MIKOL-339926 format. One line per field, with one value per residue (C-alpha): residue number from 1; residue in three letters; x negated, y negated, z negated. Coordinates in steps of 0.5 Angstrom, whole numbers. Layout:
BEGIN
i	NUM:...
aa	ALA:...
px	X:...
py	Y:...
pz	Z:...
END
This chain:
BEGIN
i	1:2:3:4:5:6:7:8:9:10:11:12:13:14:15:16:17:18:19:20:21:22:23:24:25:26:27:28:29:30:31:32:33:34:35:36:37:38:39:40:41:42:43:44:45:46:47:48:49:50:51:52:53:54:55:56:57:58:59:60:61:62:63:64:65:66:67:68:69:70:71:72:73:74:75:76:77:78:79:80:81:82:83:84:85:86:87:88:89:90:91:92:93:94:95:96:97:98:99:100:101:102:103:104:105:106:107:108:109:110:111:112:113:114:115:116:117:118:119:120:121:122:123:124:125:126:127:128:129:130:131:132:133:134:135:136:137:138:139:140:141:142:143:144:145:146:147:148:149:150:151:152:153:154:155:156:157:158:159:160:161:162:163:164:165:166:167:168:169:170:171:172:173:174:175:176:177:178:179:180:181:182:183:184:185:186:187:188:189:190:191:192:193:194:195:196:197:198:199:200:201:202:203:204:205:206:207:208:209:210:211:212:213:214:215:216:217:218:219:220:221:222:223:224:225:226:227:228:229:230:231:232:233:234:235:236:237:238:239:240:241:242:243:244:245:246:247:248:249:250:251:252:253:254:255:256:257:258:259:260:261:262:263:264:265:266:267:268:269:270:271:272:273:274:275:276:277:278:279:280:281:282:283:284:285:286:287:288:289:290:291:292:293:294:295:296:297:298:299:300:301:302:303:304:305:306:307:308:309:310:311:312:313:314:315:316:317:318:319:320:321:322:323:324:325:326:327:328:329:330:331:332:333:334:335:336:337:338:339:340:341:342:343:344:345:346:347:348:349:350:351:352:353:354:355:356:357:358:359:360:361:362:363:364:365:366:367:368:369:370:371:372:373:374:375:376:377:378:379:380:381:382:383:384:385:386:387:388:389:390:391:392:393:394:395:396:397:398:399:400:401:402:403:404:405:406:407:408:409:410:411:412:413:414:415:416:417:418:419:420:421:422:423:424:425:426:427:428:429:430:431:432:433:434:435:436:437:438:439:440:441:442:443:444:445:446:447:448:449:450:451:452:453:454:455:456:457:458:459:460:461:462:463:464:465:466:467:468:469:470:471:472:473:474:475:476:477:478:479:480:481:482:483:484:485:486:487:488:489:490:491:492:493:494:495:496:497:498:499:500:501:502:503:504:505:506:507:508:509:510:511:512:513:514:515:516:517:518:519:520:521:522:523:524:525:526:527:528:529:530:531:532:533:534:535:536:537:538:539:540:541:542:543:544:545:546:547:548:549:550:551:552:553:554:555:556:557:558:559:560:561:562:563:564:565:566:567:568:569:570:571:572:573:574:575:576:577:578:579:580:581:582:583:584:585:586:587:588:589:590:591:592:593:594:595:596:597:598:599:600:601:602:603:604:605:606:607:608:609:610:611:612:613:614:615:616:617:618:619:620:621:622:623:624:625:626:627:628:629:630:631:632:633:634:635:636:637:638:639:640:641:642:643:644:645:646:647:648:649:650:651:652:653:654:655:656:657:658:659:660:661:662:663:664:665:666:667:668:669:670:671:672:673:674:675:676:677:678:679:680:681:682:683:684
aa	MET:ILE:ALA:PHE:ASP:LYS:GLU:THR:CYS:THR:ASP:PHE:GLU:THR:ALA:LEU:SER:LYS:GLU:TRP:LEU:GLU:THR:ASN:GLY:LEU:GLY:GLY:PHE:ALA:SER:SER:THR:ILE:VAL:GLY:CYS:ASN:THR:ARG:ARG:TYR:HIS:GLY:LEU:LEU:VAL:ALA:ALA:THR:HIS:PRO:PRO:VAL:GLY:ARG:MET:MET:LEU:VAL:ASN:GLY:PHE:GLU:GLU:TRP:VAL:VAL:ILE:ASP:ASP:THR:ARG:TYR:TYR:LEU:SER:CYS:HIS:GLN:TYR:PRO:GLY:VAL:ILE:HIS:PRO:ARG:GLY:TYR:GLN:ASN:LEU:ILE:GLY:PHE:ARG:LEU:ASP:PRO:TRP:PRO:ILE:TRP:THR:TYR:ARG:ILE:GLY:THR:LEU:ILE:LEU:GLU:LYS:SER:LEU:THR:ILE:ILE:HIS:GLY:GLN:ASN:THR:THR:ILE:ILE:THR:TYR:LYS:LEU:LYS:LYS:GLU:SER:GLY:GLY:ALA:GLU:LEU:VAL:ILE:ARG:PRO:LEU:MET:THR:ALA:ARG:SER:PHE:HIS:ALA:LEU:HIS:GLN:GLU:ASN:GLY:ALA:ILE:GLN:PRO:GLN:ALA:GLU:ILE:ARG:SER:GLY:VAL:ALA:ILE:LEU:ARG:PRO:TYR:PRO:GLY:VAL:PRO:ALA:ILE:TYR:PHE:HIS:HIS:ASN:ALA:GLN:GLN:PHE:ALA:PRO:GLY:PHE:ASN:TRP:TYR:ARG:GLN:MET:GLU:TYR:GLN:ARG:GLU:GLN:GLU:ARG:GLY:LEU:GLU:PHE:HIS:GLU:ASP:CYS:TRP:SER:PRO:GLY:GLU:PHE:HIS:TYR:LYS:LEU:GLN:GLY:SER:GLN:GLU:ALA:VAL:MET:VAL:ALA:THR:THR:GLU:GLY:ALA:GLY:TYR:PHE:ASP:THR:GLY:PHE:LEU:LEU:ASN:THR:GLU:ARG:ALA:ARG:ARG:ARG:ALA:LEU:LEU:SER:GLY:TRP:GLU:ALA:THR:ASP:ASP:VAL:THR:HIS:HIS:LEU:VAL:MET:ALA:ALA:ASP:GLN:PHE:ILE:VAL:GLN:ARG:GLY:SER:ASN:SER:ALA:ASP:ASN:PRO:ALA:PRO:GLY:ARG:SER:LEU:ILE:ALA:GLY:TYR:PRO:TRP:PHE:GLU:ASP:TRP:GLY:ARG:ASP:THR:PHE:ILE:SER:LEU:PRO:GLY:LEU:LEU:LEU:VAL:THR:GLY:ARG:PHE:GLN:GLU:ALA:LYS:ASP:ILE:LEU:ARG:SER:TYR:ALA:GLN:TYR:THR:ASP:GLN:GLY:MET:VAL:PRO:ASN:ARG:PHE:PRO:ASP:ALA:THR:ASP:THR:PRO:GLU:TYR:ASN:THR:VAL:ASP:ALA:SER:LEU:TRP:PHE:ILE:ILE:SER:ILE:PHE:HIS:PHE:LEU:ARG:TYR:THR:LYS:ASP:PHE:ASP:PHE:VAL:ARG:GLU:ASN:LEU:TRP:ASP:THR:MET:LYS:GLU:ILE:VAL:LEU:HIS:TYR:GLN:ASN:GLY:THR:ARG:TYR:GLN:ILE:HIS:MET:ASP:LEU:ASP:GLY:LEU:ILE:TYR:ALA:GLY:GLN:PRO:GLY:VAL:GLN:LEU:THR:TRP:MET:ASP:SER:LYS:ILE:GLY:ASP:TRP:VAL:VAL:THR:PRO:ARG:ILE:GLY:LYS:PRO:VAL:GLU:ILE:GLN:ALA:LEU:TRP:TYR:ASN:VAL:LEU:ARG:ILE:MET:ASP:GLN:LEU:GLY:ALA:ARG:PHE:GLY:GLU:LYS:ASP:GLY:ALA:LYS:LYS:TRP:ALA:GLY:LEU:ALA:GLU:LYS:VAL:TRP:SER:SER:ILE:ASN:ARG:LEU:PHE:TRP:PHE:GLU:GLU:GLY:GLY:TYR:LEU:TYR:ASP:VAL:VAL:ASN:GLY:ASP:GLU:ARG:ASP:ALA:SER:LEU:ARG:PRO:ASN:GLN:ILE:LEU:ALA:ILE:SER:LEU:PRO:PHE:GLU:CYS:LEU:THR:PRO:ASP:ARG:ALA:THR:ARG:VAL:ILE:THR:ILE:LEU:GLU:GLU:ARG:LEU:LEU:THR:PRO:PHE:GLY:LEU:ARG:THR:LEU:ASP:PRO:ARG:ASP:PRO:ARG:TYR:ALA:PRO:HIS:TYR:LYS:GLY:ASP:PRO:ARG:ALA:ARG:ASP:MET:ALA:TYR:HIS:GLN:GLY:THR:VAL:TRP:PRO:TRP:LEU:MET:GLY:PRO:PHE:LEU:THR:ALA:TYR:GLN:LYS:VAL:HIS:GLY:LYS:SER:PRO:ARG:VAL:GLN:SER:HIS:LEU:ARG:ALA:HIS:LEU:ALA:LEU:LEU:LEU:THR:HIS:LEU:TRP:GLU:ALA:GLY:LEU:GLY:THR:ILE:SER:GLU:ILE:PHE:ASP:GLY:ASP:MET:PRO:HIS:GLU:PRO:ARG:GLY:CYS:ILE:ALA:GLN:ALA:TRP:SER:VAL:ALA:GLU:VAL:LEU:ARG:VAL:LEU:ARG:GLU:ASP:LEU:GLY:SER:ALA:THR:PRO:PRO:THR:SER:ALA:ARG:ILE:PRO:ASP:LYS:ASN:ASN:GLN:THR:PRO:THR:PRO:ALA:PRO:THR:SER:ARG
px	23:22:26:28:34:34:37:30:26:28:28:21:19:22:19:12:13:13:6:4:-3:-6:-13:-18:-21:-27:-26:-23:-16:-11:-6:-1:6:12:13:5:4:-3:-2:-9:-16:-16:-10:-12:-12:-19:-23:-28:-33:-40:-43:-37:-33:-36:-40:-33:-32:-26:-27:-20:-15:-9:-6:-3:3:8:13:15:21:23:18:21:16:18:13:12:7:7:2:2:-2:-2:6:8:9:7:9:16:16:19:26:26:25:31:27:21:20:14:15:10:6:9:14:17:23:24:30:27:33:37:31:29:21:18:11:7:0:-4:-11:-14:-17:-25:-25:-26:-20:-13:-8:-3:3:8:14:21:27:31:29:33:29:22:17:10:6:0:-4:-10:-14:-15:-22:-27:-32:-34:-35:-28:-29:-31:-27:-30:-30:-32:-39:-44:-47:-42:-42:-35:-36:-34:-37:-32:-32:-26:-21:-25:-28:-34:-35:-42:-40:-46:-52:-51:-44:-42:-40:-32:-29:-22:-20:-13:-9:-7:-7:-12:-16:-17:-23:-21:-25:-21:-21:-15:-16:-14:-10:-7:-7:-1:-3:-10:-7:-3:-10:-13:-18:-20:-14:-16:-20:-22:-21:-23:-20:-24:-19:-12:-10:-4:1:7:12:17:21:18:11:7:2:-4:-9:-15:-19:-25:-32:-33:-36:-34:-33:-26:-20:-15:-10:-4:-8:-11:-4:-1:-7:-6:2:0:-5:0:6:1:0:7:7:9:13:19:24:22:25:23:20:15:14:11:7:4:2:0:-5:-8:-10:-15:-19:-25:-32:-38:-44:-44:-44:-51:-57:-60:-53:-48:-44:-42:-39:-32:-30:-24:-22:-20:-15:-13:-15:-21:-24:-29:-30:-30:-32:-27:-22:-24:-24:-17:-14:-17:-12:-6:-9:-13:-10:-3:-3:-7:-14:-19:-24:-24:-24:-30:-34:-32:-35:-41:-42:-42:-46:-52:-51:-51:-57:-59:-52:-48:-44:-43:-38:-38:-41:-41:-39:-45:-51:-48:-53:-49:-48:-47:-44:-39:-38:-32:-33:-38:-33:-27:-32:-32:-24:-23:-27:-22:-16:-20:-21:-13:-11:-17:-20:-26:-31:-37:-37:-37:-42:-47:-46:-43:-45:-52:-49:-44:-49:-54:-48:-46:-54:-55:-48:-51:-58:-57:-57:-56:-52:-53:-48:-50:-47:-46:-47:-39:-40:-36:-39:-41:-42:-43:-48:-46:-45:-43:-36:-36:-29:-23:-21:-27:-25:-31:-32:-39:-42:-36:-33:-25:-24:-31:-29:-36:-36:-32:-26:-20:-20:-27:-27:-21:-24:-31:-26:-23:-30:-33:-27:-28:-35:-34:-29:-34:-40:-37:-35:-41:-45:-48:-45:-50:-48:-40:-41:-45:-40:-34:-36:-38:-31:-28:-32:-30:-22:-23:-27:-21:-16:-20:-22:-17:-11:-7:-2:1:2:4:-1:-9:-14:-16:-24:-27:-34:-37:-33:-29:-22:-19:-11:-9:-3:-6:-4:-11:-9:-4:-10:-11:-4:-4:-10:-11:-13:-9:-13:-7:-2:5:8:3:3:11:10:5:10:15:12:9:16:19:13:9:13:16:20:13:8:5:3:-4:-3:3:8:8:0:-2:-7:-1:-1:6:4:-2:-3:-7:-14:-19:-21:-13:-12:-18:-16:-9:-12:-12:-8:-1:-1:2:-1:3:-3:-1:6:3:-1:6:10:6:5:12:14:9:12:19:19:22:29:34:35:28:27:33:30:23:26:30:23:21:27:25:18:20:24:18:15:20:17:10:5:10:10:5:4:1:-5:-1:5:7:8:14:20:22:15:12:7:0:-7:-8:-2:-4:-8:-11:-9:-2:0:-4:-1:6:5:2:8:13:10:7:12:18:18:15:8:3:-2:-1:1:-3:-10:-14:-18:-14:-19:-22:-15:-12:-8:-8:-10:-6:-8:-12:-9:-9:-7:-9
py	17:14:8:3:-2:-9:-6:-2:-7:-13:-8:-10:-5:1:-2:-2:5:6:6:7:9:8:12:12:19:16:16:8:6:1:2:-2:-2:-3:-10:-12:-13:-10:-5:-2:-4:1:-3:-7:-8:-6:-1:1:7:4:11:16:18:15:8:5:-2:-7:-12:-15:-14:-18:-24:-30:-31:-35:-38:-45:-48:-55:-56:-51:-45:-38:-33:-26:-24:-23:-22:-21:-26:-26:-27:-29:-26:-31:-32:-28:-26:-19:-23:-25:-17:-14:-7:-3:4:8:9:11:6:1:-4:-10:-14:-20:-25:-32:-37:-35:-32:-24:-23:-16:-15:-8:-6:0:2:5:12:12:5:0:-4:-6:-9:-13:-16:-21:-22:-25:-21:-26:-30:-37:-42:-42:-42:-43:-37:-39:-33:-34:-27:-26:-22:-19:-15:-10:-3:0:3:-4:-11:-17:-24:-31:-32:-37:-32:-32:-35:-36:-40:-37:-37:-39:-37:-37:-32:-30:-32:-28:-28:-25:-26:-22:-19:-11:-12:-11:-17:-18:-20:-23:-23:-27:-31:-37:-44:-46:-44:-49:-47:-48:-44:-42:-38:-34:-32:-27:-23:-17:-9:-6:1:0:-3:3:7:4:0:-7:-10:-17:-19:-26:-26:-31:-34:-37:-41:-41:-38:-42:-39:-41:-36:-37:-33:-26:-28:-24:-26:-22:-21:-16:-15:-10:-9:-7:-13:-20:-17:-17:-13:-10:-10:-7:-2:0:1:5:9:10:11:17:20:21:23:28:31:33:37:44:42:39:44:43:38:31:33:38:32:28:33:34:27:27:33:28:23:28:30:25:25:26:22:16:16:14:16:21:24:24:29:28:33:34:34:33:28:31:25:18:13:15:22:23:30:36:43:47:42:43:50:51:46:48:53:49:42:45:52:52:45:49:44:50:46:41:48:50:43:43:51:49:43:46:52:47:44:51:52:58:61:55:50:43:41:34:28:22:16:12:17:22:27:33:36:43:44:49:57:57:53:58:64:59:58:65:66:60:64:70:65:62:69:71:65:65:72:68:73:70:64:67:72:66:60:63:70:69:64:69:74:69:67:74:76:70:71:78:76:69:62:55:55:62:64:72:78:82:90:91:87:81:74:70:63:57:53:48:41:43:44:49:51:47:46:41:35:32:27:25:31:34:39:39:46:49:57:59:67:70:66:70:67:67:75:75:70:75:81:78:76:83:86:81:82:90:88:84:88:94:90:87:93:93:99:100:93:94:101:97:91:96:100:94:91:98:97:89:92:97:92:86:91:94:88:82:85:83:88:84:78:81:77:76:73:67:68:74:73:79:81:74:74:67:69:62:62:59:59:61:68:67:68:75:76:71:72:76:82:83:85:88:94:92:93:88:83:83:82:76:73:73:70:64:63:63:59:55:53:47:43:40:46:50:47:48:51:54:49:53:52:47:44:43:35:33:27:25:17:13:11:15:19:21:23:27:31:32:34:41:42:42:37:40:41:42:45:51:52:55:61:62:62:67:71:71:74:79:82:81:82:77:78:72:72:71:66:62:63:60:54:52:52:47:43:37:37:36:30:27:25:19:17:15:16:16:21:25:29:27:30:31:31:30:37:35:32:28:30:23:23:21:21:20:18:23:30:34:41:39:37:43:49:46:46:53:56:53:55:62:64:61:60:63:65:64:69:76:76:83:82:85:82:84:89:87:89:84:89:89:95:99:95:98:100:95:99:105
pz	19:12:11:6:6:3:-4:-5:-2:-7:-13:-15:-20:-15:-9:-13:-14:-6:-3:4:7:14:15:21:21:18:11:11:10:9:3:-1:-4:1:-1:0:-8:-9:-16:-15:-14:-8:-5:1:9:11:7:11:11:12:12:14:11:5:3:3:2:0:6:6:0:3:6:3:9:10:15:16:19:19:14:9:7:7:4:6:1:-6:-12:-19:-24:-31:-33:-26:-19:-14:-9:-8:-1:-2:-3:4:6:8:11:11:15:17:25:25:22:17:19:15:17:14:14:15:15:21:24:24:23:24:22:23:21:24:23:29:29:30:28:22:25:22:27:24:29:28:32:32:34:36:42:40:35:33:27:25:22:17:15:9:9:1:1:-4:0:-5:-7:-7:-14:-17:-18:-16:-20:-18:-17:-13:-9:-4:3:5:11:18:24:29:36:42:39:33:26:23:16:13:5:2:4:5:7:14:18:18:24:25:32:33:38:33:35:30:24:19:14:7:2:-4:-10:-12:-20:-24:-19:-23:-21:-25:-24:-26:-33:-34:-33:-38:-34:-32:-28:-26:-20:-17:-9:-4:2:8:11:14:21:24:29:33:34:39:43:45:43:38:33:33:27:28:22:24:23:30:33:36:43:47:43:48:42:47:49:42:40:45:45:37:38:44:39:33:38:40:33:33:40:39:32:36:33:26:21:19:13:17:22:16:13:20:20:13:15:20:15:11:17:18:21:17:20:24:32:34:39:34:32:38:35:28:24:21:14:9:4:-2:-3:-3:-5:-9:-7:-3:1:-4:-2:-6:-4:4:4:0:5:11:13:12:15:21:22:21:26:31:30:31:34:28:23:27:26:19:17:21:18:11:13:14:7:4:-1:-6:-3:-5:-1:-4:-9:-6:-3:-8:-5:-7:-5:0:-3:-4:-11:-12:-19:-17:-17:-13:-7:-3:-4:-2:4:6:5:10:15:14:15:21:24:23:27:33:33:35:32:37:33:26:28:31:27:20:19:16:11:9:7:4:-1:-3:-4:-8:-12:-13:-15:-19:-17:-20:-27:-29:-23:-22:-22:-28:-29:-28:-21:-24:-23:-29:-29:-33:-38:-43:-41:-34:-30:-25:-24:-21:-28:-28:-33:-36:-42:-43:-44:-46:-41:-43:-40:-40:-38:-39:-37:-32:-30:-27:-21:-19:-20:-15:-10:-11:-10:-3:-1:-2:2:8:8:9:15:18:17:20:26:27:27:20:17:11:9:10:6:0:0:0:-6:-10:-8:-11:-18:-18:-17:-23:-28:-27:-29:-34:-37:-36:-37:-43:-45:-50:-46:-40:-36:-35:-39:-37:-38:-41:-44:-47:-53:-52:-49:-47:-48:-45:-41:-34:-27:-25:-25:-19:-14:-16:-12:-7:-4:2:-2:-9:-15:-19:-19:-17:-24:-27:-21:-22:-30:-28:-23:-28:-34:-29:-27:-34:-37:-32:-26:-25:-19:-17:-18:-24:-30:-32:-39:-43:-46:-52:-53:-58:-54:-48:-46:-43:-40:-36:-38:-42:-42:-38:-44:-45:-38:-37:-44:-40:-33:-34:-40:-38:-32:-26:-20:-13:-9:-14:-11:-5:-8:-13:-7:-3:-9:-11:-3:-4:-10:-8:-1:5:4:6:-2:-3:2:-1:-8:-5:-1:-8:-11:-6:-5:-10:-8:-1:-3:-6:1:0:-7:-9:-3:3:7:3:-3:-10:-13:-20:-24:-31:-35:-38:-35:-31:-28:-26:-20:-22:-20:-12:-8:-3:-4:1:-2:-4:3:6:1:2:10:10:6:10:16:14:9:10:18:24:22:27:25:23:15:14:10:15:21:28:32:39:42:38:34:26:23:18:11:6:0:-5:-12:-15
END
């Protein structure tokens, strides 16, 4: 359990740095700080996914809430305005915990009040409950919803177009503030709803200000809900888009608690950190498409990060082993693989599905390669060759054929067997920062990790081709893989530096020391001889490794950016120029173990590398792992508070490399008798 006492909760600045997140499996969510003061435009109690997992709208930003005892008002909420914090409900807060959802404990005079918030899986529904912990005494609870009903990326200002009047029915208030916005239903057991439209102007969002963005917003409120708190009676507020029908909140809460408890089945012997990571993994798994008569079985996808990312192809397939295979969620892995296969076009799986249009974008050279590698990992865990042959094999062959012959963005195989990719103004690798028409790290040519991925894809195709009876294809892929291996070692090795060039483009060699080369060792089929692999690990550990992941650029490089902060341009310039990415800790630890073995000493060394990153679960996004960290100490967390591949790769190495691995660890697909053949040589 993650819990904080009164001292932490009443230290306002410390409390603002700790954010909770509830997700609904549709792409929607609720999130804020532990004191309920919103610091981001993305903070709110109901962010609904109108076209799962995208089309997200901020419907309910928060509450103004207070308790009245003997005509004295005690606030629970707090908000930030220019030069003032009002009200200061955090001063009455004596505890916060995730158990399994956010629970606040307040001391109100002589009474103890407990508030909980739960978002229901599969619905755009948030349930908030209030209950006195002592049966003596009573009080009145008043709740004023604060709303904007906007795109979750935008900010809202006072205007005359709003329709704030609530339609009142028994136990429910219905609001339809703007055309095109879903109706918002407040189900409640209050004694009274008192209409009273109000603007709450110039609310400030501290994190938006730090990010160099507009940070003021006007919220509106339709009125007040008045409750009587007495004894064990519970006050209930449900904010939802699911309609005005009856809500059995007790049933919904019990079902949701049971669902979350079931996620930890089989993990009972592991520690709290692992439990939190398993629960965090669940937050990224989402439905793609709405349930309807025309779409009775929606697909699945993975949200790249909360609060602002959509589902990205690259992130999905890097994350799939840790989020779905390690956790035993094989059916959802199938759904995702099958869904992306259906979107494949010209041998490319989508880079992302934008929130605004949901039309896939294909500007990625590596997502298709990661797609095939994730299928390899799926087979390591499930041995479900029939599924792959019937649903994915043709797509896999299509990808390889297009990469050989050419597809978008000049992606093609060169005479040396390596993959060339890129054109001016387009970002194709995971280092994809772009400012206007300027790509910060263009990497046009032959990026090192693309060649490692390509080599692995060919080895996988070789193995599966032989299994599926396509011997000629398997022989061709095996021969091409040998050629690629030789080209990587001939063209990419930088003897003077003791590492791999980051990009080769004709006679040009980019000697920037970056972490991308780690994939040449960490992927199932290594691309380097053991002596070279050892040298790469040594220099990456010395120059790029931090307690929170690998830096994206050597600090000795004059382009190195020690901090990710400032306005969008400053942040984008630093994004891959030194900023630390936690997901890279996974490949590094896997590669380290490949080079140095699995002795107790090595295991202890790797656990020491992970120790500080695991304590991060009690900072920033609670129970999860941030997107990035500053390159320099103290390595402040930045970017999204919850990133899929950060959680996935840490969970994967904890299970596979530092725990009892479920699948075979060999880079061979088990044969039909479930035995793993002797690995093919990986060095020359």
